[in-house]
N, C-alpha and C positions, 0 to 999 in steps of 0.2 A: 727715512729715519735710520735705516741700516748704516748709512754712511756716517752719520753722527755718532752712532754707537761704536763703529769701527775706529773713528777718530779718538773717542774717549778711551778705548782699549789701547791704542797706540800711545796716547798720552800717559795713561796709568802705567803701562809697561816701561816707558822711558823714565818716569819718576822713580819707579822701583829700582832702576839701574843706577841711580845716583848714589854710588857707594864706592869708596876707595880706601878700604881698611889697610891694604898693604902699604900704600904710600903714606897714609896717616901714621901708621906704626913706625915706619922707617924715619919719618920726619921727627917723631917724638924721641926716638933713640939717638939719631945722629945730629939733628939740628933743632934742639928744643926751643931756641929763641924764635925761629921761623914758625915752628908748630904753635907756640903761644901767640905769635903775632897774627896768625890767621884764625885764632879762636879756639885752640886746643881741640880740634875735631877728632872723633874716634873713627870717622870714615864710614860709619854705617848709616843707612838712609834715615830710618825713623827714630833712632835712639837720640840723635842730636841734629835734626835736619838743618837748623840754622847754621851750625858750624860746618856741617858737611857741604852746604851750599857755598860757604865761603871757600872751602877747599876746592870745590868744583870751579868756582870763578878763578881761583888762584891757578889751577891747572890750565884752564882755557886761556888765561893771560900768559901762559908759558913762563911763569916765574921760576919753575924748577930748573930752568936753564942757568939761572944765576948760582946754583949750588956747585960746590967743588967736589961733592961726594959722587962718585961714579954710580953707586947704587941708587941714589936719589934721581940721577939723570936717567938711568935705564928705566926705573919704575915710573918716573914722570912721563917718559915717552909713551909707555904702555897706557898709562892713565889718560894721557892726552888723546890718544886714538879713541879710547872708550868714551871720553868726555865729548869729543866731537860727534860720535855716533848718537850719544844721548841728546845732545843739543839739537841735532837734526831730527831726531825722533820727537822731541818736544814740539818743535816747529811744525813738523808734519802732522802730529796729532791735533794741534790747535787749528791748523788750516783745514784739515779734514773735518773736524767737528763743526767749524763755522760753515763750511761748504755744505755739510749735511743738513744743518739747521736751515740754511738758506733754501736749499732744494725742498725740504719739507714744508717750509713756509710758502714757497711759490706753489707747490702742489695743493696746499690747503685752500688757496684762493683762486685756483684755476679750475 
């Protein structure tokens, strides 16, 4: 059961890291049409999670590369590195939780 709890903690920690306020603010100031197109995100995790998830997807799709603004490109590259870490944390958390529950289930019947 410890493994399942560890997986949950990894998953929760990763979800809490889904925040990109710097990039969201920069898009709002320099590219308002793009900012509105992705849902007008504030970039903070729980204040508007749906819109922040759209920004998260936008970053992972590397749409920031289409921008002509150098600041958006630089902040987008930083956000992309963070988004990849978060994505792998989410995957690792889910896999660890499932493995922990499977191990606990096997131990309960053996």
